[in-house]
C-alpha positions in Angstrom: 76.3 71.9 -36.8 75.4 68.4 -36.0 72.5 66.8 -33.9 74.5 63.4 -33.9 77.9 62.6 -34.0 77.9 58.7 -35.8 81.4 58.9 -37.0 81.0 58.7 -40.9 77.9 58.6 -41.1 77.5 62.2 -39.0 75.4 64.5 -41.5 76.1 68.3 -40.7 74.3 71.1 -41.7 75.5 74.2 -42.3 75.0 77.0 -40.1 76.6 80.0 -42.7 75.0 83.5 -42.6 75.5 83.5 -45.8 77.6 85.5 -47.9 75.7 88.2 -50.8 73.0 85.6 -51.7 75.5 82.6 -51.9 77.0 80.7 -49.3 79.9 80.7 -46.5 79.9 83.4 -44.2 80.4 87.3 -45.0 84.4 89.4 -44.4 84.1 90.2 -40.4 86.8 93.2 -40.8 87.2 92.9 -36.6 87.5 89.0 -36.5 87.2 85.3 -38.0 84.2 85.2 -40.0 82.9 82.9 -37.7 82.4 85.0 -35.0 79.1 85.7 -34.9 78.8 82.3 -33.7 80.2 82.6 -30.1 79.3 86.9 -30.4 75.9 85.8 -30.9 74.3 82.4 -31.7 76.5 80.6 -28.7 75.6 83.3 -25.8 74.0 81.6 -22.9 70.1 83.8 -23.8 70.4 82.7 -27.2 71.7 79.2 -26.3 69.0 78.1 -24.3 65.9 80.0 -26.4 67.8 77.0 -29.2 67.5 74.7 -27.0 63.7 75.6 -25.6 62.1 77.0 -28.4 64.0 75.5 -31.6 65.2 71.6 -31.0 62.5 69.5 -31.4 62.5 65.5 -31.7 60.6 64.7 -35.6 59.1 61.3 -35.6 59.0 59.6 -39.5 57.6 56.3 -40.4 58.3 54.3 -43.4 56.3 51.5 -45.2 58.1 48.8 -45.5 57.9 46.0 -48.7 56.1 43.5 -45.9 53.5 46.3 -44.6 55.3 46.6 -41.7 56.7 50.4 -40.8 59.3 51.3 -39.5 59.6 54.6 -37.2 62.7 56.7 -37.3 63.9 59.8 -35.1 66.0 62.5 -35.9 66.5 65.5 -33.6 66.1 69.2 -35.9 68.4 71.7 -34.9 68.1 74.9 -36.7 70.2 76.8 -39.7 70.7 80.2 -39.2 68.3 81.2 -41.7 65.9 79.9 -39.7 66.8 81.8 -36.7 67.8 85.2 -38.0 64.2 85.0 -39.6 62.0 83.8 -36.3 63.7 86.1 -34.0 63.4 89.0 -36.1 60.0 88.6 -37.2 59.4 88.2 -33.6 61.6 90.8 -32.2 58.7 93.4 -34.8 55.6 91.7 -33.5 56.3 92.0 -30.2 57.1 95.8 -30.2 53.8 96.6 -32.0 50.9 97.0 -30.4 48.1 95.0 -29.2 45.2 95.9 -31.8 47.9 97.5 -34.7 49.3 94.5 -35.5 48.8 93.1 -39.5 51.9 94.3 -41.0 52.9 92.1 -44.1 56.6 90.5 -44.5 57.7 88.1 -47.0 60.6 85.5 -46.3 61.2 83.7 -48.6 62.9 79.9 -48.6 63.8 77.9 -51.5 63.4 74.9 -52.1 64.9 71.9 -49.3 65.8 75.1 -46.7 63.6 74.4 -44.2 60.4 76.3 -45.3 58.2 73.7 -42.4 60.2 74.3 -39.9 60.4 77.4 -40.4 56.6 78.5 -40.4 55.8 76.1 -36.9 58.6 77.9 -35.1 57.2 80.9 -35.9 54.0 80.3 -35.4 54.0 79.0 -32.4 56.3 81.9 -31.0 53.3 84.6 -32.5 50.8 82.3 -30.5 52.6 83.1 -27.6 53.9 86.6 -27.9 52.9 88.8 -25.4 53.8 93.3 -26.2 56.3 95.0 -24.3 52.9 95.5 -21.6 52.8 91.9 -21.1 49.8 91.9 -23.0 48.7 89.2 -26.0 49.5 90.2 -29.5 47.9 86.7 -31.4 44.9 85.8 -30.1 45.0 82.7 -33.1 48.0 82.7 -35.8 46.2 81.0 -39.3 48.8 79.6 -41.3 47.4 79.4 -45.4 49.5 77.0 -48.5 48.8 76.4 -51.8 50.3 73.3 -51.3 48.8 69.8 -50.0 52.3 68.5 -49.7 53.4 71.4 -47.4 50.3 71.4 -45.6 50.3 67.6 -44.8 54.6 68.8 -44.0 52.8 71.8 -41.9 51.2 70.0 -39.7 53.4 67.1 -38.6 55.5 70.3 -37.6 53.8 72.1 -35.7 52.9 68.8 -34.2 56.3 68.6 -32.7 57.7 71.9 -32.1 56.1 71.7 -28.5 52.6 71.6 -29.7 50.5 70.9 -26.6 46.7 69.7 -26.2 44.5 73.2 -27.8 47.3 74.8 -29.3 47.6 73.7 -32.3 44.8 72.1 -35.2 45.0 71.2 -38.5 42.2 71.7 -40.9 41.7 70.5 -43.9 40.5 71.8 -47.4 36.7 71.1 -46.9 36.9 72.4 -43.1 38.8 75.7 -44.9 36.3 75.8 -47.1 33.1 76.1 -44.4 35.8 78.5 -42.9 32.8 80.2 -40.7 31.9 76.6 -39.4 35.8 76.2 -38.8 36.7 78.7 -36.9 33.5 78.8 -34.4 34.3 75.3 -33.9 38.1 75.8 -33.4 38.1 79.6 -31.3 39.9 77.4 -28.9 43.1 76.9 -31.2 46.3 79.3 -30.9 47.2 78.1 -34.6 45.3 76.7 -37.6 47.0 75.5 -40.4 
């Protein structure tokens, strides 16, 4: 997949399902290995979901040697494993009844696989999730990490993934240590990381 065609400069990201823990796609006994693209991913509702809830513009700022800053923008499109993980977790959470949430999940991502985006997409989806009876499932989504670099990445991703005023707020480590005060102060916030 590519979000921008630029001749030889075009950067393609894989959109494969993976095959027994490796690259590529599994064998498809009824057809082409890539049939999942038109059978599920490019179906109208799925495609609209991708455009409306996953695509986002990421802004990066780079310091130049002359102390000036250069800003660049990239259109971010999810990879298959990211879409699959977010959709499965949201579907399972939607089936849970209000007041009975609390399952534990483990989503494993390797280095460079887009975990920051996956976490941001999932947090935003869960923050506005309603169950089958149209009741809000979660009052807030709290994202806790154990690495400062990931904290910074997530703060930026939460801002770029459809962040709206009052929907997300980043707590510093100092504020996290004062959790009682922080949760009182950010009680209006739906996503805390």
